[in-house]
GUDO-585502 format. One record per residue: z negated, x, y of N, C-alpha, C in turn. Coordinates in steps of 0.05 Angstrom, whole numbers, plus 5000, padded with zeros to 4 digits. Atoms other than C-alpha are relative to their C-alpha. Layout:
<atoms>
ZXYZXYZXY...
</atoms>
This chain:
<atoms>
500050174976500050005000500050185024499849844976502150305066497849935019502150044980496750395118501350035027498650014974498650235189498150095022501549924977496350555254501750005024498649984975498350545327498050105020501949894980495350855389500849915028499750084972494550705462498350185017501649824984492151145519497649865011502450114988485151065545500449905028499650074972487751015615501149725003498850264997490950345600497949785004502150204996484249985603499949915028499950074971484650005678502750105010497349904996492250085682500849995029499150024972493149845754499050245016501249794984488350345784500850284989499249745011490250895735502850085009497349944992497550835753500150075030500249924972495750855826499250305003500949724999492151505813502250194991497949825009497951795774502250035021498049984980502851635829499150185023501049844977498451955881499750294993500449735007497652585840502650154999497449864998504352855862499750265016500249744986505453565886502450025018497849974980509553735947501250284999498849735002514454305937501050095027498849884976516354755994502750114992497449905005523255036000499750274987500149775018523855565945497550024984502449955015516555635927497949785001502350174992512555035952499349794980501250235012507954555918497849915018502150084980502954135955498149814987502050195010496853725944500849725005499350284996497752995935498049865018502050114983491452855973498150235007501749784992486053276007498350104976501849925022482053285942501650094975498449945024487853415893500650304999499449725002488254135869502950064995497249925005494854505866500050244982499749775018497355005816501750215014498549814984499255595859501250224983498849805017501056025799502749934990497450095009507255615786501649895023498450084976511555595849502549854991497650165005517355115854502550165007497549864992524655325860500649955029499450014971527955405928500449735011499650284991530254685934499249814978500950175023525954315883499849715007500650284995524953585874497149985008502850054992518753305905498649884976501650075023513153085859500749734988499550255014514252545808497549944983502250075017509452165764500050164975500149845025507152615707500249824976499850155025508452405636497149944991502750065011502352035608499750134973500549895027499052335548500749804979499350185021501052045482497649824994502350195002496751415473498450044974501949985022490751415427499149724993500550275008489450785387497149964990502650075011482950435372500449864973499550135025486450115312500250194977499649815021486950755273497949994979502250015019480150715243500149754983500050255015481449995222502349994980497650045017488450045193501050254986499249755014489350775174502850085007497349894995496251115169501849954976498050045022502651045128500150254984499849775018502851495067502749974986497450025013510151615048500350234980499549795020511751974984503050014996497149965002518852254984500750094972499149915027522852384920499650314998500349725004521353064892497250115005502749924994514153084916498249904977501750095023509153064857498049805009502150204994504252494853497450145007502549894991497752634887500350205023499549824978501153094938501749855020498650164981503152725001500750175025499349894974506652925065497949925020501850084979502752895130500549705007499750294994501452155148501649965025498350064977506551855197499049745013500950244986504351365250502349795000498050225002507750695249502050005023498149994978510750775318502050224997498149785005513751445297502049924979498150105020516751105236502149825012498150184987519950565279501950165017498349844983522651085328502050164984498249855018525551495271502249814989498050195010528950875243502049935021498150064978531950705310501950235006498349774994534451415319502150054979498249945022537751455251501949784992498450235008540750765246501049845024499050164978545050315288498349755004501750234993541549745324501449744990498850235012543449175278497849804991501950205010540148545250498650114976501349885024538848935186497750195008502149834991534949455224497649845011502250164989531048925261498349874978501450115022529248595196498350214986501549785013527049265168497450055016502449954984522349365227498049774997501850235004519648655219498550024974501349985026518248785146497950225000501949784998514549415165497549935016502250074982510149095219499549714998500650295002506748435205499449885028500750104973504148365277500650215021499449824978506848675341497949955022502050024979500848795387500750185023499449854975500449115455500150304995500149715004498549805430502550104986497749925015504249845380502550005018497650034984509649605429500050235021500149804979507250075484500650284988499649745012507050675437502850044989497249975008514050535409501750065025498549944976516750515480499550295009500749734991513051165496501350214982499149805020515451515432503049994994497150035005522751275432501550265008498549754995527451865427502349975019497850054983532751545468499449765018500650234983532051085529501449744992498650245010537250615499498449874978501650115021532850535438497649855011502450134988526850375482500849735012499150254988530849845520500749794980499350205021533549525457497549894987502550095012526649495427498549815019501450164980523649225492501149715001498750264998528648655496499749844973500050145026528548495421497349874994502650125007521148395412499449765018500450224982521147935473501749764993498250235006527247515456499449884972500650115027525047455383497349864999502650134999518347185405497850164985501949835014514747765371497750095018501949894982511147995433500649915028499750074973510047775505499250245017500549764984510748365552498149955023501850014978505348505603500850205022499449824978505048915666500350294991500049725008503749565629502650074985497549945014509749515582502449995019497850004979514149325642500050265015500249754986511649935679501250234983499049785018513150375619503050004998497150015004520250135608501450065026498849944974521850175683499950305005500349714997519250885684502050154982498149875019523351075622502949985010497350054991529750765649500650155026499649854974528751075718500550294995499749715006528051775689502750054987497449975014534351655648502449915018498050104980538151405711501449754991498950275007539250725679498749805020501550124978537350435746500549705002499450294998540849755743498249844981501750135019537049575680497149995010502749994990530549805710499549815023500350184977531749405773499949714991500050285010533348765735497449934987502650055013527148835693497849965020502050034979522948925755500249735014499650244985525948335792499549754983500550235017525147875731497149964993502850025008517747985724498749745009501250264992515647375766500849774983499150215018519746935720498449984975501649985024515247155664497049965007502850044992508947005704498550255006501349744995507547735720500350075030500049934971505747975790501050295004499249734993508848575824497650155012501949834985504749155849501650245011498749784986506349765891501050214981499249785018506650255833502749954987497450065012512449895801502350065018497849944981516649945864500250305006499949714995514650675875501750144978498449885022517550855807503049965005497250054996524150525824501150145025499249854975524450825895500550294993499849725007523351515867502350054981497849965019528351425810502749995014497550014985533951205857500350255017499949764984532251795902500950244984499249775016532852295846502949984990497250045008539451995826501950035024498349964977541952115897501049745013499250254989542651375913497949915020502150044980538451385976500049725011499850274987541050736004498549794984501450195017538250365944496950035002502949954996531450695953499149875025500750124974531450466025499949704997500050305004533249746004497549914985502350085016527749725952497550035017502349964983522650006001499749775021500150224981524549486053499449744987500450265014524548926002497149954993502850035007517249055987498649825021501250164979515348756054500949714998498950275003519948156043498849854976501050125025517148035973497049985000502950034998510048075996498450214984501449785014508348725960498850195021501249834980503349116002500950294997499249725000505549816022497650165010502149824992500450366026501250285005499049734995500851116041501550114975498649915024503151215968503049945001497150074999509650835976501350135024498849864977510751136045500650294993499549725008509951836017502450034982497749995018514851695961502649965015497650064984519751406011500750245017499549764984519052006058501250224983499049805018520252466000502949964994497250065008526752115980501950045024498149994978529952066049500050285013500049734989527652756073501750194982498449835017530853076012503049985006497250054993537452776036500650045029499649944972536552996108499849775019500350244983534852306136497550035018502549944985529752606185499649795022500350204979531152096240498849744989501150245013529751516193497150054993502849945007523451876170498249985024501650024976520951926241499549715008500350284993522251186253498049864982501950135018518550966191497250135001502649884996512951456205498649855023501250154978511851106271499449714992500550275009512450426237497550004983502449985017507150646187497550015018502449994983502450816244499549735013500550274989503550126275498849814980501250175021501549826208497250094993502849895004494950216214499750144973500249845024496650636153499650295009500749734991493451316163501450214983498749795016497651916142497950204990501849805012494352426097501250285004498949734999495253176092502550024984497650005017500253056037502449885015497950124984504252606084501150205020499149814981504553136137501550234986498649785014506453666086502849914993497450105006512153226064501850005025498450024976514553106135500850285010499349734991514153836155502150134982498049895019517854046092502749885005497550134996523253536106501450095026498849914974524253746179501050284998498949735004524954476159502549994983497650025017529854266105502549935017497850084983534153956160500250195025500049804979532854566205499149895027501350114976528954146255497450145005502349824998524254716270497949895020501950094979521254446335498549754991501350255009519953766304497950064979501949925021516554086244497550115013502349884987512154486291498349795014501550214986510253866331498349844980501550145020508153506267497650174990502249825008503954116248497749985021502050024979500354076315498749725000501050275000499753316309497949964978501950045022496253356242497250125007502649884992490953806273498649835021501350184981489853316330498849764987501250235015488352786278497750104982502249895016483053246249500650024970499149945028487153366186500550304998499849715001486154086169502450094982497949905018492354456143498950154977500949855024491554726073502150224995498349785007494955306038502949914997497350105003500954866022501349965027498950044973501854686095500950275011499249744989501855416115502350124985497849905015506455596059502649875009497650144990511255066083500950105027499349904974510955316154501250284998498949725003512056046133502849994989497450015012517855876089502149875019498250134981520855416142501150195021499149814980521055966194501650234987498449805014523756446141502949904998497350115003529655976132501750055025498649964975531556066205499750295010500349714995529956816202498350065024502049944979524156776251497650114987502149885016519857256213497550055016502449974984515157366272498349754999501550255002513256636270498649974972501250015026512156686195497550184998502349815000507557286205497749875015502250134985503656886257498549804983501350205016502356316209498550134976501349865022500656796153497350115009502449894989495557136197498049785007501750234993492856466222498749884975501150115025491956226151497650164990502249835009487656826133497749985019502250024981483756756198498449744996501450255005481956036178498750004973501349975026479156306113501449844978498450125021484755986073501350234984499049775015486256476018502949974992497250025008493656626009500250014970499550005029496256495940502550174994497649855008501856825901502449885014497850134986506456315933500150105029500149914973504156526002501250285003499149734999505357255989503050024993497249995008511957135954501849895022498450124978514456706011500350205023499849794979512757256062501850234991498249785010516057786018502949925002497350094998522257356015501050015029499349994972522257306091500750285009499549724993521758066098502750094988497549915013527358176048502449885014497850144987531757666084500950155025499349864975531358066149500150304996499749725007532058736113497550175007502549854996524758946124498750044973500949975027523959176053497450164998502549845000518459686069497649825004502250194995514159126097499549824976500250165024515658706035498550154979501349835020513459285991497050035006502849984993506959366030498549744994501250265005505458626024499649964970500250015029506758665950497650164990502349845008501659225943497449875009502450144990496658835986499349774981500450235018497458225941498650104974501249905025495858635879497250115005502649894994489958965913497949785002501950234999486758275922499849864974500250125026487658135849501849774995498150225003493357645858502450114984497849905017498457755802502749895009497350094994505757725821501149824977498750165021509757195784503050064999497149945004517057165763501549965026498650044974519056895832499550245018500649774984515657485865501950234993498249785009519657985823502949935007497250084994526057575832500650035030499649984972525057615907500150295009500349724991523058345915502150194989498249805013527558705865502850015013497449984987534258505896499950145027500349874974531758725965499850304997500349725005529759405937502750134991497449905008536559485904501950025023498349994977540259315967499350225020500949794983536059816005500150284987499749755015537560355953497350134994502649905008530160425936499749974970499950045029531560495862497550104986502549925013525260895843497949785001501950224997520860335871500949764983499050235016525359815839499550044970500449955029524760155771497049964993502850025005517160185776499249704998500750285000516559445793501449864977498650125023521759265741498550054974501549935025517759625686497549834999502450174999511559235709500749724991499250275007515358585703500549984970499450005029517858765633497450024984502649975014510858985612498549744998501350265000508158305632501649784987498250185014513957985596500649755018499250224982515857565657503050015003497150024999522957315660500949875026499050124976526557205726501949774993498350245005530556555733502950065005497249934994536956915754500750264987499349755014540257425708501550195018498649814982544057715768498150225010501949794992537658105784500450244982499549785019538958525722502650155007497549884993546058635745499650185025500649844976543558885813498550254993501449775009538759355778501850204986498149825014544159635732501950135020498249894980548959715790498750215018501449814982543760045834499350264986500649755014541560545781502650164994497549855003548860715766500950135025499249894974550260815839498350255007501849784995544261285843500450224979499549805020546861665782498050004977502050025021541061445737501049824977498850165021545161215678498049944977502050065020539261275630498349765008501750234990535160795673501749755000498250235001541160335678500249894971499950085028541660325602497449884992502750115007534160195598499849715010500150284989535159565641501349814979498750165020540059305589498349964975501850025024535259455532497649825006502350164992529559125571500749704999499250275001533558485576499849894971500250095028533858455500497149974992502950025006526358585496498849745012501050244987525357995543501449754988498650225013529657565496502149875019497950094982534957515550502750114990497449905010542157555525501650125022498449884979545858055567502849875001497350124997552357775595502150225002497849805000559158115596500050175025500149854975558258315669498050234998502049795003551958705652501150244984498849795016555559085598502250145015497749894986561659185641499350215020500949814979558159525699499150264988501149765013554559995653502150164986497949865015560560165610501850155018498149874982565160315668498750245013501349774987560060765701499550234979500249795020558861135635502750144996497349885002566361235629500650195023499549834976566761505700498550264999501749765001561161995685500650164975499349845023564362235621498349954975501750065023559161935574501449814982498150185014564561665529498849894975501150105026560661605463498249765005501750224994555361165494501549755010498450224990560560755530501449854978498650135022564460635466498149844982502050165015558060405430499549735013500450254985556859895484502549824999497550155002564159695482500249864973499950125027563659575407498149754999501850244999557659115419501249775015498850214983561258745474502249854985497750125014567358625429499149864975500850115026564058515361498249755003501850234996558758035388501349785017498550204985564057665429498449905024501750074977559557685490501649875022498250124979565457515534500249704997499650285005565856835501497549835004502550154995558756645520500349815024499550204979559956005559497549935015502550064986552655945578499550205023500449804979553156565622501049915027499250074972553856525697501550235013498749764989556757225708502550064985497449945014564157295691500750295003499149735000566957965673502450035019497949974979571158195733502150194991497749835007577958535730499450295006500749724993575059155763498450134978501649895022570859235700501650004974498650005026575159015642502550164999497649845000581459365664499550304995500649725007578260065664499250034971500749985028575359915595502549994983497550035016582059685568501750255003498449764995585460285600498950244983501249785015580560775568500749974970499450045028581460465499502950054993497149965005589060465504500850295002499349724996589261185527498650184979501449845020584861405469500349894972499350085026588261095410498649764989501550245009584260445408501149755013498750234987589359945434499449744985500650245015587959455378497349885008502650094991580659425399500249895028499750094973582759355471501349725001498750265001587258775453498149784991502050195009581558435416498349915023501550064976577458475480501549825019498550164981583058205522500649724990499550275011584557625475497549835003502550154994577257425483500049915029499850084971578357435558502049785004497950204997584657025550498949724992501250265008580556485515498349895023501550084977576456465579501849955024498150074979582756345620501050245016499149774985584157065641502950064992497249915004591657245649500650225020499849784981591257915683502550174994497549855003597958255694499550294993500649725004594958945697499150054971500949975028591458845630502349994980497750035018597758605596501650255000498249764999601759205620498650244989501549785012596259695601500249984969499950045029596159405530502850054989497349955009603759415524500650304999499649715000603960145544498450144978501649885021598260295496501249964973498750055026601659965437502550174997497549845000608160315455499450294994500749725003604760985458499050054971501149965027601360875390502049924978498050065020607760665356499849734987500150275010606359925348501449815020498550154979611859625391500149704995499950295006611858945355497649865013502350124987604758815380500449995030499549994972606859025449502049785009498050194993612958575448498949714998501350265002608657985426498449945026501450044974604358085488502049945022498050044980610658125529501149715000499150285003612857445502498049815013502150164988606157155522500250015030499749974971607057435592502349825010497750154991613857115597499549704999500650285002611356435573498049915022502150074981605456445621500850095029499049924973609656715680498250225012501649784990605357345685501950235007498249794991608757895725499850254982499949765017610958495684500850255017499349754986611959225703502350144986497649875011618359625694499250234981500849785017614560215664499249904972500850115027611859765608502549954983497550045015618859565588501250264991498849745006621260275590498650134976501549885022615660525545500449854974499650165024616759955497502750064988497349945009624260105492499950284986500249735011622660845479498649994973501550025025617660635425501849894977498250115020622860215388502150214992497949805006627960775393498950224983501249795017623061275363499749904972500250115027622160805305502749934988497350055010629660765296500649704998499550294999629960035315501449935026498650034975635260025369500649715007499450284995636759285360497749875015502450114986629559105381499950125028500049874974630159605438502049865019498050154984636459235461498949735009501250254993632558575459498050035023502049954979627058865502501550065026498549944976632259135551501149755013499050254990635358445557497849845014502350144988628458145570499350135026500649854975627358685622501849915023498150084980633558485659499549705008500550284994632057735653497649965018502450024984625257855685500250155027499649904973628358165747499750305003500249714998627758905730502850134996497549865003633459415735499550264985500449755015633359925679501650235013498649774988635260625701502350094981497649915015641560985677499450114973500749875025638061385623499149804979500950205019634960765593502449874987497550115011641860455585501250194980498749805017644561095555498550034974501549965025638861175505500449774981499650235017639660465479502849994989497250015010647260495475500550224980499649795019647161165440498749944973501350065025642060935389501549784984498550215013645960305375502650104988497449885009652460695370499750174975500549835023649561205322499149844976500850185023646660635280502349834990497750165009653660345273500249735013499950264987652259755318501650015026498249954977658359845362500149765018499850244983658959125386497449965016502550034986651559105404499950215023499949804979652359755442501949925022498150104980658359435476498849805019501450204983653958865500498150135020501849864982648959345529501750135022498249884980654859705563500849795021499250224982656959035592497849955021502250044982649958925621499850225021500149774982650059625650502149995022497950014980656759535684499549775020500550224982654758855712497850065020502249914982648559185742500950235018499049804981653059685778499550294992500549725008651260305737502750114989497449895006657560745732499750294989500449735011655161325690500750004970499649975029656061595619502949954992497150045005663661655618500750054971499349945028664061975550499049794981501150205018659461465517501649745002498450244996663460885548502650024985497449965014669961175521499749994970500550005029666961275452499649714990500550285008664660545450502749855000497450144998671560295472501850094977498449915023674960735420499249874974501050115025670460485365500749704998499350285000671759765385503049964992497150025006679359875383500550074971499549905027679160255317498949804979501150205019674759715284501349735002498650254998679459165305498949805020501150184980675158875360501550045026498349944978681058925406499549825025500550184978679758305448497550075015502549924987672658525461500350255016499549754985674959215480501649955025498450064976680158935528498349865021501850134981674858485559498250205014501749804988670359085570501650175020498249844982676259475600500549865026499550164976677758915648497550005018502549994985670358905668499750265015500249734988670659655681502050025023498049984979677059595722499149845025501050164978673959035765497850145015502249854988668059485778500950265012499049744990672660055799499350234983501049805018670760435738501850014975498050025021677260475698499750224979500149805022677560825630502450184999497749815005682261375606501949864981498250155017687960945581501650194982498449825017692061535557498450104977501749905021686261795517499649794979500450225019684961115485502549954984497550055014692361015468500550234980499549785018692761705438498349984975501850025023686661595393500949784981499350215018688860925366502750054986497549935013695861185353499650204978500649805021693261785316498849884975501450135022688961335273501749784986498250195013694960895257499449715006500750274992692060285292502249895019497750074984698860045316499649745015500450254986696759335332498250035024501849944977691059585375501450145021498549844980695760075408501949825016498250184987700859525422498549825020501550184982695659055452498950155024501049844977692659605494502250065020497849934982699359825521501149755014499150254988701359105532498149915023502050064979694858995571500550175025499549824978696559605614502549915015497550074987703659375627499849745016500350264986701758655645498550035026501649964976696858915697501050225018498749794984701559455723498250255003501549754999696760015707501850234991498349785006700060695704498850184978500949815021699661135642502250224998498149785004703161785623502449904983497650075016710361735595499550064970500549925028707862085533498549784985501550225014703261495518501949794990498050195010709361035515501250094974498749895024712661495466498250004976501850005023706461545423499849724988500150275011706160795416502649934985497550055013713560745401500350154974499849845024713261305351498249884978501850115020707360985317501149744988498850255010710960315312502450064982497749945017717260635285499250124973501049885025713361035235498949784981501050215017710260395211502149794994497950185006716960045207499949745016500350244983715159545262502050025023497949954980721859585298500149785021499950224980721658895331497750035020502249954982714759055359500650225020499249774984717459715384502149915021497950104982723459355414498749845023501450174979718958855451498650185020501549834982714559405479501950165018498149844985720559825500501349845022498850184979723559235537498149975023502050034979717159135575499850265016500249744985716959875592502350025019497749984983723959845619499949815023500350204979722559215658498250095022501949904980716759555692500950265012499049754988721060155707498950254987501149775014717660595657502250174987498149815012721161195626498950104974500849905025720961405554501950224991498349795011723961965513502649874989497450125007731461815503500450004970499649985029731262045431498549784986501650225012725761525416501649745002498450254996730260975445502450004980497649995017736261215405499149954971501050045027732161235341499449714995500750285003729760525354502649834997497550155002736960285365501250024972498949955026739160595300498449834979501650145019733360275263500549705002499450284996734959595293502649924986497450065012742159625271499850014970500249985029740159845201498649754988501550245010735559245195501449745007498450244994740958765220499349875027500750114974737858655288501950115021497949884983744358825323499949905029500150114972743358365382497950165016502149854986736758715400500950295005499049724997740159395389501950015024498150004978745759195437498749975027501550044975740958955491498750265008501449764995737059595485501950225009498049804992743360025490500849965029499250054972745459695554497850075019502249934982738559785583499850305004500249714998738660525567502350115018497749914984745660595598499849925029500450074972742960285661501449755009498750244992747059645659498149785007502150194993740659255661497650165011502149854987735659505709497549825003502650144996728359305709498850085026501549944975723959275769497850204993502149795004719359865777497749935018502450074984712559615800497650154987502249845012706860105789497449955015502650014988699460045801498350224988501549775011695360665795497349924990502650075012689560575749498050225006502249814995682960905765499350124973500449865025682061425711497550175003502449855000675561735692500650305002
</atoms>
């Protein structure tokens, strides 16, 4: 039989007055360090200063309720499978069981029935404790509405206050507001505490106008307003800079005979300083003294910090001295605030003296003190003092709230040449259970490399890469290009390009597309003989529109050529041209030669075409060799196209030499087409070239082709050897081509004259 228990806080017996007390026990934060008393008699915790722009005090979480039913009903004893009989897990309270069920299951009728079966009667203690222990505000709201609509429980003022508080903290403000406004329909009366919770919740959510509406509605709804609600209201509007509204309502409060407290004045002064209304803040400080309200340490801390914000350090010093003269002992917040003021105006020596004075009075610095003083010492190049104080902070195992302090310490020690101390800062972060960020490693590694401490730098680099510290999305310090590029450069220049690429790909996952890094890596891979990896990076650059460097392409081409892969080198060269770079003459030559020697004549021809189109007119011998190879291999049309391109660029080839080679190799068709190309464009060649073509045709028995070419030669006014013509006439007659022989005879005898039109070809 399961035993049931629930608990309820002792404070609920007098809930109305206890909630009033909890609301009033708020602390007033000053800008950066401040907390304040909620009333003249409420103590403050000066050892735990607030952040620079903290939220003002809110109602503290109530302790987990304690039930008077426990002795009567006991606890649930659940035995899970696998646990031997007689051995039970720790007893689970009924409200915890319900909260666990709601957290692990969807809110359905089945779940509701399960809860009903578990709890025979829903009393006040159980409902309150379930609301308090719910793991999710939605669960609390669902449970709150269900027990009421199902008639299982009638909510009272305390459960309403609890759910409004839960929903307010979760920013579910519309639900909280509706529940509050529906209370009279259930026969429940409003009180000030309920409205205070909602005013504060809207303020924390940044919806100040709603806080103002709710505060104003209290008067309309007949809910009395006391200093508690006014203080909460001032806190909300001052945080948003509504100082004029705060002044108006302060005066209205006085007309309602509501007497401000020290806490009220602390709030007002803090708010005026937050809006930089220094004179107004000062007037309120004097006004509180005229009302016989003595300033406390929080008041003075607020005044000191307020004048620090406007860099009036002399005024801060005056209030600090006045505080001690009134026998108000400065706290760690007081000293830290003054130290911050000195650091702000570059009076680091005075800050250091005050730090020593604080310790001499037995006041221990806290993490805010160290976070304030250490950056100032680093900026003033007082690294020995910074190191001493840093070691003290580490010894006390205090952790600053901003990791950039460690970066300043590392940078400062590196700048002073104390690399060992800089390394010690990094190790101290690990001892403090602080994960160093990539920027911390980067500064130290780069400075180690600059100082020639390469082994230590590489060790840290390995940690940075292997632990994927760059991918730490929780960090706030991004690795800058001035740090990762020197690291990548060092690795690439020392045979560790693969490791460098691993680092850079981690950076790419964080959105880095640095042109310099890409080019360093490409050159590194090219140098190490891994051009494929380099070309892959180059493709990424092209897709992402990252600018490339000409030197990177050149080194990659050379790398492919060293590996005897001229075709890939040609691909890179084409990419180089497409991306707006102009390869130099030697680059073209090296690629064309490699392709030519590899037997890739047509590919070499395409590179030659790119070269000519880019206006490069070098490498005469290589160009001629490529043209010869094209003609000899039967790629006549391609060769003629390249020749025409050369002629248009004013870079004509040696026609006589080309004709001579193809004739010697017996490539008569190529010879005929080449000579025909020359004749059609009226380019001039030597007479001997004509004869070589005719002789080659006659030797091959191609008399009609020879006849056609000779006719064209005569029409253009060309001259050939008479014996060649006579031999051709004889051959034509022998083959029965008498008509052609007769025409040729008359041409030779001069009866038919051709026009002589010559155009001098540019010859290499």
